[in-house]
C-alpha beads as a LAMMPS data file, in Angstrom:
LAMMPS data file: protein, C-alpha beads

334 atoms
333 bonds

1 atom types
1 bond types

-500.0 500.0 xlo xhi
-500.0 500.0 ylo yhi
-500.0 500.0 zlo zhi

Masses

1 110.0

Atoms # bond

1 1 1 251.775 -235.614 -229.488
2 1 1 253.253 -232.278 -228.566
3 1 1 253.238 -228.798 -230.014
4 1 1 256.149 -226.424 -229.592
5 1 1 255.899 -222.656 -229.539
6 1 1 259.382 -221.139 -229.894
7 1 1 260.011 -217.790 -228.233
8 1 1 262.798 -215.287 -227.720
9 1 1 263.605 -216.389 -224.165
10 1 1 265.687 -219.440 -223.392
11 1 1 263.305 -220.452 -220.573
12 1 1 261.797 -223.837 -221.432
13 1 1 258.193 -224.431 -220.317
14 1 1 256.249 -227.702 -220.572
15 1 1 252.445 -227.820 -220.348
16 1 1 251.147 -231.297 -219.585
17 1 1 247.972 -233.196 -220.427
18 1 1 246.223 -230.677 -222.671
19 1 1 243.768 -233.373 -223.774
20 1 1 241.572 -231.080 -225.882
21 1 1 244.364 -228.970 -227.398
22 1 1 242.770 -225.946 -225.737
23 1 1 245.643 -224.046 -224.133
24 1 1 247.165 -222.463 -227.236
25 1 1 243.795 -220.896 -228.125
26 1 1 243.420 -219.149 -224.778
27 1 1 243.917 -215.399 -224.522
28 1 1 246.114 -216.111 -221.502
29 1 1 248.550 -218.080 -223.661
30 1 1 249.740 -214.802 -225.195
31 1 1 251.575 -214.155 -221.916
32 1 1 254.110 -216.814 -222.919
33 1 1 254.819 -215.373 -226.366
34 1 1 258.475 -214.749 -225.469
35 1 1 259.126 -218.247 -224.158
36 1 1 259.731 -221.684 -225.583
37 1 1 256.684 -223.782 -224.758
38 1 1 256.129 -227.513 -225.272
39 1 1 252.487 -228.556 -225.087
40 1 1 251.701 -232.239 -224.608
41 1 1 248.244 -233.633 -225.345
42 1 1 248.817 -237.340 -224.809
43 1 1 248.626 -239.224 -221.533
44 1 1 251.916 -240.513 -220.125
45 1 1 252.112 -242.325 -216.784
46 1 1 255.494 -244.034 -217.080
47 1 1 258.096 -242.157 -215.021
48 1 1 260.996 -242.784 -217.401
49 1 1 258.983 -241.676 -220.419
50 1 1 257.837 -238.544 -218.603
51 1 1 261.386 -237.789 -217.464
52 1 1 262.669 -238.128 -221.003
53 1 1 260.233 -235.627 -222.447
54 1 1 260.577 -233.204 -219.524
55 1 1 264.362 -233.432 -219.119
56 1 1 265.031 -229.943 -220.552
57 1 1 262.039 -228.268 -218.896
58 1 1 262.766 -225.510 -216.394
59 1 1 259.066 -224.948 -215.713
60 1 1 256.205 -227.450 -215.684
61 1 1 252.568 -226.371 -215.871
62 1 1 250.308 -229.263 -214.830
63 1 1 246.598 -229.176 -215.596
64 1 1 245.070 -229.914 -212.214
65 1 1 245.967 -233.377 -210.878
66 1 1 246.263 -235.168 -214.210
67 1 1 249.941 -236.071 -213.690
68 1 1 251.533 -237.133 -210.412
69 1 1 254.807 -235.343 -209.728
70 1 1 256.638 -237.331 -207.083
71 1 1 260.230 -237.768 -205.951
72 1 1 260.852 -240.533 -208.484
73 1 1 260.083 -238.147 -211.335
74 1 1 261.738 -235.109 -209.742
75 1 1 264.993 -237.045 -209.310
76 1 1 265.222 -237.327 -213.102
77 1 1 264.584 -233.629 -213.859
78 1 1 267.838 -231.752 -213.062
79 1 1 266.818 -228.584 -214.936
80 1 1 263.447 -228.064 -213.252
81 1 1 263.131 -224.832 -211.277
82 1 1 259.396 -224.206 -210.983
83 1 1 256.089 -226.060 -211.059
84 1 1 253.318 -223.567 -211.768
85 1 1 250.104 -225.362 -210.902
86 1 1 246.759 -224.512 -212.500
87 1 1 244.353 -224.086 -209.607
88 1 1 245.050 -224.276 -205.895
89 1 1 245.101 -228.041 -205.451
90 1 1 248.559 -229.599 -205.277
91 1 1 247.915 -232.963 -203.651
92 1 1 249.459 -234.700 -206.675
93 1 1 252.779 -232.899 -206.108
94 1 1 255.290 -234.033 -203.480
95 1 1 255.932 -230.596 -201.999
96 1 1 258.559 -231.809 -199.528
97 1 1 260.535 -233.475 -202.315
98 1 1 260.275 -230.323 -204.421
99 1 1 261.644 -228.209 -201.581
100 1 1 264.461 -230.669 -200.929
101 1 1 265.421 -230.601 -204.604
102 1 1 265.159 -226.825 -204.947
103 1 1 262.003 -226.764 -207.070
104 1 1 259.532 -223.971 -206.294
105 1 1 255.816 -224.726 -206.460
106 1 1 253.333 -221.938 -207.213
107 1 1 249.562 -222.215 -207.317
108 1 1 246.936 -220.094 -209.055
109 1 1 243.313 -219.214 -208.414
110 1 1 240.148 -220.809 -209.663
111 1 1 236.410 -220.298 -209.947
112 1 1 233.657 -222.224 -208.141
113 1 1 231.016 -221.458 -210.762
114 1 1 231.981 -223.939 -213.473
115 1 1 231.945 -227.006 -211.178
116 1 1 228.755 -225.764 -209.518
117 1 1 227.036 -225.435 -212.898
118 1 1 228.224 -228.888 -213.972
119 1 1 226.891 -230.259 -210.679
120 1 1 223.478 -228.799 -211.370
121 1 1 223.499 -230.104 -214.933
122 1 1 224.014 -233.596 -213.488
123 1 1 221.237 -233.051 -210.934
124 1 1 218.772 -232.090 -213.667
125 1 1 219.901 -234.852 -216.012
126 1 1 219.484 -237.420 -213.248
127 1 1 216.050 -236.199 -212.193
128 1 1 214.646 -236.516 -215.708
129 1 1 216.699 -239.511 -216.918
130 1 1 217.898 -237.263 -219.712
131 1 1 220.908 -239.222 -221.060
132 1 1 218.854 -242.419 -221.255
133 1 1 215.914 -240.717 -222.947
134 1 1 218.146 -238.965 -225.483
135 1 1 219.848 -242.260 -226.338
136 1 1 216.476 -244.000 -226.581
137 1 1 215.031 -241.330 -228.860
138 1 1 217.998 -241.555 -231.233
139 1 1 217.518 -245.330 -231.319
140 1 1 213.804 -245.057 -232.122
141 1 1 212.594 -245.837 -228.589
142 1 1 210.271 -242.992 -227.593
143 1 1 209.890 -242.332 -223.838
144 1 1 211.175 -245.725 -222.730
145 1 1 213.227 -244.821 -219.628
146 1 1 211.639 -244.819 -216.155
147 1 1 209.567 -241.689 -215.576
148 1 1 211.501 -238.770 -214.084
149 1 1 210.813 -236.599 -211.054
150 1 1 210.448 -232.891 -210.345
151 1 1 212.948 -231.257 -208.000
152 1 1 210.560 -228.750 -206.451
153 1 1 209.567 -229.709 -202.929
154 1 1 212.250 -232.347 -202.578
155 1 1 215.295 -232.283 -200.272
156 1 1 218.755 -231.323 -201.512
157 1 1 221.648 -232.216 -199.248
158 1 1 224.968 -230.368 -199.434
159 1 1 227.853 -232.384 -198.005
160 1 1 230.574 -229.782 -197.435
161 1 1 229.290 -226.205 -197.423
162 1 1 232.213 -224.365 -199.019
163 1 1 232.364 -222.053 -202.019
164 1 1 230.952 -224.603 -204.484
165 1 1 228.467 -226.089 -202.036
166 1 1 227.096 -222.628 -201.289
167 1 1 226.412 -221.967 -204.975
168 1 1 224.746 -225.352 -205.477
169 1 1 222.594 -224.707 -202.407
170 1 1 221.459 -221.468 -204.034
171 1 1 220.483 -223.351 -207.176
172 1 1 218.454 -225.735 -205.043
173 1 1 216.652 -222.835 -203.390
174 1 1 215.893 -221.322 -206.794
175 1 1 214.310 -224.629 -207.833
176 1 1 212.091 -224.658 -204.754
177 1 1 213.926 -227.398 -202.893
178 1 1 214.416 -227.808 -199.181
179 1 1 218.185 -227.520 -198.654
180 1 1 220.048 -229.117 -195.757
181 1 1 223.781 -229.287 -195.065
182 1 1 226.213 -231.586 -193.311
183 1 1 229.949 -231.407 -192.669
184 1 1 232.345 -230.128 -190.063
185 1 1 231.247 -227.477 -187.617
186 1 1 232.800 -224.685 -189.678
187 1 1 230.843 -225.849 -192.694
188 1 1 227.600 -226.051 -190.726
189 1 1 228.204 -222.623 -189.207
190 1 1 228.555 -221.078 -192.679
191 1 1 225.380 -222.837 -193.774
192 1 1 223.401 -221.537 -190.802
193 1 1 224.654 -217.998 -191.454
194 1 1 223.235 -218.299 -194.973
195 1 1 219.899 -219.515 -193.681
196 1 1 220.528 -223.130 -194.677
197 1 1 219.236 -225.853 -192.375
198 1 1 221.891 -228.026 -190.733
199 1 1 221.100 -231.728 -190.429
200 1 1 220.892 -233.069 -186.902
201 1 1 223.271 -235.951 -187.658
202 1 1 225.140 -237.640 -190.499
203 1 1 222.693 -240.544 -190.346
204 1 1 219.676 -238.255 -190.649
205 1 1 221.332 -236.344 -193.469
206 1 1 221.896 -239.383 -195.666
207 1 1 218.444 -240.788 -194.900
208 1 1 216.518 -237.583 -195.695
209 1 1 218.190 -236.455 -198.937
210 1 1 216.428 -236.901 -202.260
211 1 1 219.514 -235.445 -203.951
212 1 1 222.845 -235.489 -202.113
213 1 1 225.641 -233.395 -203.624
214 1 1 229.227 -233.958 -202.446
215 1 1 231.504 -230.921 -202.064
216 1 1 234.200 -232.005 -199.612
217 1 1 237.922 -231.408 -199.977
218 1 1 239.936 -234.606 -200.229
219 1 1 242.410 -235.095 -197.390
220 1 1 243.345 -237.873 -195.007
221 1 1 240.342 -237.101 -192.798
222 1 1 237.785 -237.157 -195.620
223 1 1 239.222 -239.991 -197.729
224 1 1 236.671 -242.818 -197.667
225 1 1 234.478 -240.867 -195.252
226 1 1 231.332 -241.694 -197.244
227 1 1 230.887 -245.319 -196.294
228 1 1 228.878 -248.248 -197.613
229 1 1 226.637 -247.889 -194.553
230 1 1 225.981 -244.215 -195.394
231 1 1 224.951 -245.128 -198.936
232 1 1 222.795 -248.019 -197.756
233 1 1 220.803 -245.623 -195.575
234 1 1 219.751 -243.516 -198.572
235 1 1 216.304 -243.781 -200.151
236 1 1 215.863 -246.073 -203.176
237 1 1 214.570 -242.972 -204.983
238 1 1 217.561 -240.819 -203.995
239 1 1 220.447 -239.624 -206.166
240 1 1 224.027 -238.975 -205.071
241 1 1 226.036 -236.495 -207.150
242 1 1 229.818 -236.365 -206.789
243 1 1 231.722 -233.705 -208.698
244 1 1 234.462 -233.477 -206.060
245 1 1 236.740 -236.510 -205.694
246 1 1 235.973 -240.209 -206.076
247 1 1 238.199 -241.138 -203.134
248 1 1 235.797 -239.404 -200.765
249 1 1 233.642 -242.523 -201.133
250 1 1 234.773 -245.854 -199.753
251 1 1 236.418 -247.855 -202.549
252 1 1 233.889 -249.833 -204.650
253 1 1 231.069 -248.884 -202.257
254 1 1 229.116 -246.743 -204.724
255 1 1 228.843 -249.333 -207.486
256 1 1 227.836 -251.951 -204.934
257 1 1 225.214 -249.662 -203.390
258 1 1 223.696 -248.824 -206.777
259 1 1 223.364 -252.508 -207.596
260 1 1 221.462 -252.948 -204.318
261 1 1 219.233 -249.922 -205.049
262 1 1 220.247 -247.642 -202.159
263 1 1 220.634 -245.018 -203.472
264 1 1 218.749 -245.550 -206.681
265 1 1 220.902 -243.323 -208.878
266 1 1 224.305 -241.631 -209.054
267 1 1 225.907 -238.955 -211.197
268 1 1 229.675 -238.626 -210.962
269 1 1 232.386 -236.501 -212.544
270 1 1 235.515 -237.870 -210.839
271 1 1 237.222 -241.253 -210.598
272 1 1 239.942 -242.852 -208.511
273 1 1 242.245 -243.213 -211.535
274 1 1 241.977 -240.843 -214.463
275 1 1 241.528 -240.894 -217.359
276 1 1 239.082 -243.672 -216.497
277 1 1 238.722 -246.162 -219.330
278 1 1 237.251 -249.051 -217.359
279 1 1 235.200 -248.375 -214.244
280 1 1 232.439 -250.355 -212.490
281 1 1 230.043 -247.395 -212.734
282 1 1 230.311 -247.391 -216.540
283 1 1 228.432 -250.688 -216.637
284 1 1 225.421 -249.482 -214.622
285 1 1 222.236 -248.092 -216.120
286 1 1 221.480 -246.067 -212.978
287 1 1 224.659 -243.982 -213.168
288 1 1 225.599 -240.949 -215.236
289 1 1 229.373 -240.800 -215.717
290 1 1 230.883 -237.513 -216.915
291 1 1 234.618 -237.392 -217.828
292 1 1 235.694 -234.873 -215.143
293 1 1 234.272 -231.797 -216.848
294 1 1 233.624 -229.711 -213.741
295 1 1 236.427 -227.210 -214.326
296 1 1 236.865 -227.857 -218.046
297 1 1 235.420 -224.779 -219.736
298 1 1 236.951 -221.707 -221.321
299 1 1 236.406 -219.085 -218.621
300 1 1 237.876 -221.310 -215.932
301 1 1 240.818 -222.227 -218.145
302 1 1 241.532 -218.529 -218.675
303 1 1 241.608 -218.047 -214.884
304 1 1 243.662 -221.192 -214.224
305 1 1 246.254 -220.647 -216.925
306 1 1 246.308 -216.867 -216.643
307 1 1 247.260 -217.244 -212.984
308 1 1 249.777 -220.012 -213.677
309 1 1 251.453 -217.973 -216.413
310 1 1 251.550 -214.843 -214.230
311 1 1 253.333 -216.924 -211.596
312 1 1 255.922 -217.942 -214.179
313 1 1 256.539 -214.341 -215.216
314 1 1 256.901 -213.219 -211.604
315 1 1 259.296 -216.064 -210.858
316 1 1 261.419 -215.270 -213.914
317 1 1 261.530 -211.598 -212.902
318 1 1 262.878 -212.510 -209.469
319 1 1 259.683 -211.645 -207.592
320 1 1 258.022 -215.028 -207.016
321 1 1 254.421 -215.062 -205.808
322 1 1 251.886 -217.662 -204.651
323 1 1 254.546 -220.168 -203.614
324 1 1 253.463 -223.003 -201.343
325 1 1 257.098 -223.741 -200.397
326 1 1 258.762 -220.369 -199.974
327 1 1 261.521 -222.049 -197.989
328 1 1 262.903 -223.314 -201.282
329 1 1 264.219 -219.799 -201.957
330 1 1 266.348 -219.614 -198.841
331 1 1 270.047 -219.438 -199.590
332 1 1 269.720 -219.088 -203.349
333 1 1 268.729 -216.514 -205.931
334 1 1 265.609 -217.065 -207.986

Bonds

1 1 1 2
2 1 2 3
3 1 3 4
4 1 4 5
5 1 5 6
6 1 6 7
7 1 7 8
8 1 8 9
9 1 9 10
10 1 10 11
11 1 11 12
12 1 12 13
13 1 13 14
14 1 14 15
15 1 15 16
16 1 16 17
17 1 17 18
18 1 18 19
19 1 19 20
20 1 20 21
21 1 21 22
22 1 22 23
23 1 23 24
24 1 24 25
25 1 25 26
26 1 26 27
27 1 27 28
28 1 28 29
29 1 29 30
30 1 30 31
31 1 31 32
32 1 32 33
33 1 33 34
34 1 34 35
35 1 35 36
36 1 36 37
37 1 37 38
38 1 38 39
39 1 39 40
40 1 40 41
41 1 41 42
42 1 42 43
43 1 43 44
44 1 44 45
45 1 45 46
46 1 46 47
47 1 47 48
48 1 48 49
49 1 49 50
50 1 50 51
51 1 51 52
52 1 52 53
53 1 53 54
54 1 54 55
55 1 55 56
56 1 56 57
57 1 57 58
58 1 58 59
59 1 59 60
60 1 60 61
61 1 61 62
62 1 62 63
63 1 63 64
64 1 64 65
65 1 65 66
66 1 66 67
67 1 67 68
68 1 68 69
69 1 69 70
70 1 70 71
71 1 71 72
72 1 72 73
73 1 73 74
74 1 74 75
75 1 75 76
76 1 76 77
77 1 77 78
78 1 78 79
79 1 79 80
80 1 80 81
81 1 81 82
82 1 82 83
83 1 83 84
84 1 84 85
85 1 85 86
86 1 86 87
87 1 87 88
88 1 88 89
89 1 89 90
90 1 90 91
91 1 91 92
92 1 92 93
93 1 93 94
94 1 94 95
95 1 95 96
96 1 96 97
97 1 97 98
98 1 98 99
99 1 99 100
100 1 100 101
101 1 101 102
102 1 102 103
103 1 103 104
104 1 104 105
105 1 105 106
106 1 106 107
107 1 107 108
108 1 108 109
109 1 109 110
110 1 110 111
111 1 111 112
112 1 112 113
113 1 113 114
114 1 114 115
115 1 115 116
116 1 116 117
117 1 117 118
118 1 118 119
119 1 119 120
120 1 120 121
121 1 121 122
122 1 122 123
123 1 123 124
124 1 124 125
125 1 125 126
126 1 126 127
127 1 127 128
128 1 128 129
129 1 129 130
130 1 130 131
131 1 131 132
132 1 132 133
133 1 133 134
134 1 134 135
135 1 135 136
136 1 136 137
137 1 137 138
138 1 138 139
139 1 139 140
140 1 140 141
141 1 141 142
142 1 142 143
143 1 143 144
144 1 144 145
145 1 145 146
146 1 146 147
147 1 147 148
148 1 148 149
149 1 149 150
150 1 150 151
151 1 151 152
152 1 152 153
153 1 153 154
154 1 154 155
155 1 155 156
156 1 156 157
157 1 157 158
158 1 158 159
159 1 159 160
160 1 160 161
161 1 161 162
162 1 162 163
163 1 163 164
164 1 164 165
165 1 165 166
166 1 166 167
167 1 167 168
168 1 168 169
169 1 169 170
170 1 170 171
171 1 171 172
172 1 172 173
173 1 173 174
174 1 174 175
175 1 175 176
176 1 176 177
177 1 177 178
178 1 178 179
179 1 179 180
180 1 180 181
181 1 181 182
182 1 182 183
183 1 183 184
184 1 184 185
185 1 185 186
186 1 186 187
187 1 187 188
188 1 188 189
189 1 189 190
190 1 190 191
191 1 191 192
192 1 192 193
193 1 193 194
194 1 194 195
195 1 195 196
196 1 196 197
197 1 197 198
198 1 198 199
199 1 199 200
200 1 200 201
201 1 201 202
202 1 202 203
203 1 203 204
204 1 204 205
205 1 205 206
206 1 206 207
207 1 207 208
208 1 208 209
209 1 209 210
210 1 210 211
211 1 211 212
212 1 212 213
213 1 213 214
214 1 214 215
215 1 215 216
216 1 216 217
217 1 217 218
218 1 218 219
219 1 219 220
220 1 220 221
221 1 221 222
222 1 222 223
223 1 223 224
224 1 224 225
225 1 225 226
226 1 226 227
227 1 227 228
228 1 228 229
229 1 229 230
230 1 230 231
231 1 231 232
232 1 232 233
233 1 233 234
234 1 234 235
235 1 235 236
236 1 236 237
237 1 237 238
238 1 238 239
239 1 239 240
240 1 240 241
241 1 241 242
242 1 242 243
243 1 243 244
244 1 244 245
245 1 245 246
246 1 246 247
247 1 247 248
248 1 248 249
249 1 249 250
250 1 250 251
251 1 251 252
252 1 252 253
253 1 253 254
254 1 254 255
255 1 255 256
256 1 256 257
257 1 257 258
258 1 258 259
259 1 259 260
260 1 260 261
261 1 261 262
262 1 262 263
263 1 263 264
264 1 264 265
265 1 265 266
266 1 266 267
267 1 267 268
268 1 268 269
269 1 269 270
270 1 270 271
271 1 271 272
272 1 272 273
273 1 273 274
274 1 274 275
275 1 275 276
276 1 276 277
277 1 277 278
278 1 278 279
279 1 279 280
280 1 280 281
281 1 281 282
282 1 282 283
283 1 283 284
284 1 284 285
285 1 285 286
286 1 286 287
287 1 287 288
288 1 288 289
289 1 289 290
290 1 290 291
291 1 291 292
292 1 292 293
293 1 293 294
294 1 294 295
295 1 295 296
296 1 296 297
297 1 297 298
298 1 298 299
299 1 299 300
300 1 300 301
301 1 301 302
302 1 302 303
303 1 303 304
304 1 304 305
305 1 305 306
306 1 306 307
307 1 307 308
308 1 308 309
309 1 309 310
310 1 310 311
311 1 311 312
312 1 312 313
313 1 313 314
314 1 314 315
315 1 315 316
316 1 316 317
317 1 317 318
318 1 318 319
319 1 319 320
320 1 320 321
321 1 321 322
322 1 322 323
323 1 323 324
324 1 324 325
325 1 325 326
326 1 326 327
327 1 327 328
328 1 328 329
329 1 329 330
330 1 330 331
331 1 331 332
332 1 332 333
333 1 333 334
């Protein structure tokens, strides 16, 4: 299903994958009042079907990485001039193909607070078996889940001490936890500067954590960097929380580890293929599975879309900003 907002300008803009029909209610959406905007809520993976609906689009606004924009799709979009990405991540976009085909790619800012808060919600829910106990209570089974644990005095591990990891570490401190960090040297250096203990080794880190929260960026170096052996070394009472990217963990390793009881629990907010309708973790009682809600809240959407729409306006005015492939402008007028 799509919704069209006609405007005075001939510029045609397509907003993809607005699952919750949220974009048109944002204050930021008023910035596109003079443009023709097609908003699509449904999920389309087929390249030919996507190309058909986007054929007239001059600008595409993807919501994070929900749709892959590769050369196969780009080759079928002769009118496309700009991809204005919500957020900074553009790993789902073939930048080289965009540049070769004369399509500019602009990124916008984001906020670390929403994913950090969602992370902590999952930490708390895991510690007290909250989803299970709520479901039990509604079904007439009073206090039937395994007894929960207090966070105070336990060890919180931060894997990847960046902007989100730093905030989550602060939450851990506020809850009276011992906080340790692991990652690359730059990450550990930032942690030490903030008074956070750096683990002596990756092996020690995984073995000591009562709660391990993953905050790495996904790239070729980090893909699959959390191995089955790492998970096996965790305590049977430990919880791993992943609100970053599923592909950071070795494929199928987490479900297998949970079945073996090391670690004893997991809370995740990201999956290898999304939307996830069938995943091994969904079948496990010792896993909380959120539908990638980390950035999905109103304030963050205002930042994401406000920035993406500002990039469109600047591009249309001939003063493009925040381009990741500025070379695309060489030899032609915007």
